[in-house]
C-alpha positions in Angstrom: 2.9 11.1 66.4 0.8 14.2 66.6 -2.0 14.7 69.1 -5.4 14.6 67.4 -7.5 16.3 70.1 -7.2 19.5 72.0 -6.1 19.3 75.6 -8.5 20.4 78.4 -6.4 23.6 78.8 -6.6 24.3 75.1 -10.4 23.9 75.2 -10.6 26.2 78.2 -8.5 28.8 76.3 -10.6 28.4 73.2 -13.9 28.8 75.0 -12.9 31.1 77.8 -14.7 28.7 80.2 -13.3 26.4 82.9 -16.3 24.1 83.6 -17.2 21.3 81.2 -20.8 22.4 81.0 -19.9 25.9 80.0 -17.3 24.7 77.6 -19.8 22.4 75.9 -22.4 25.3 75.6 -19.8 27.6 74.2 -18.6 25.0 71.7 -22.1 24.2 70.6 -23.1 27.9 70.3 -20.0 28.5 68.0 -20.8 25.4 65.9 -17.6 23.6 66.9 -18.1 19.8 66.6 -17.3 18.1 69.9 -18.0 15.0 71.9 -18.5 14.6 75.6 -16.4 11.9 77.5 -17.8 9.8 80.3 -16.8 12.4 82.9 -18.7 15.2 81.0 -15.7 17.0 79.6 -15.8 18.0 75.9 -13.5 16.4 73.4 -12.5 18.5 70.3 -10.7 17.1 67.3 -8.0 19.5 66.0 -9.6 19.4 62.6 -12.9 20.8 64.0 -11.0 23.5 65.9 -9.0 24.5 62.8 -12.1 24.9 60.6 -11.6 28.5 59.3 -15.3 28.7 58.3 -16.5 29.2 61.9 -16.1 32.5 63.6 -14.8 31.9 67.1 -15.6 35.0 69.0 -18.3 36.4 66.8 -16.2 39.4 66.0 -15.3 38.6 62.4 -12.0 36.9 63.4 -11.4 33.4 62.1 -10.6 30.5 64.4 -7.2 30.1 62.9 -6.1 33.4 64.5 -7.2 32.2 67.9 -5.7 28.8 67.6 -2.4 30.2 66.4 -2.2 31.8 69.9 -2.4 28.3 71.3 0.6 27.2 69.2 -1.4 24.3 67.6 
């Protein structure tokens, strides 16, 4: 069975932020769909994180390049 959601450490790596509020702001600013759990931490579905149409760092690199470094 594969995990459908990114772990908190994967989200921290993806966003470059350690706190849930900053992670949520970063995800929202990049157009990455996410939900917030009862404790305030973002929940990101792997399909949303693998969407190549969204630029992760704003530098012209696709998200798939960044996620490949996470070994997803």
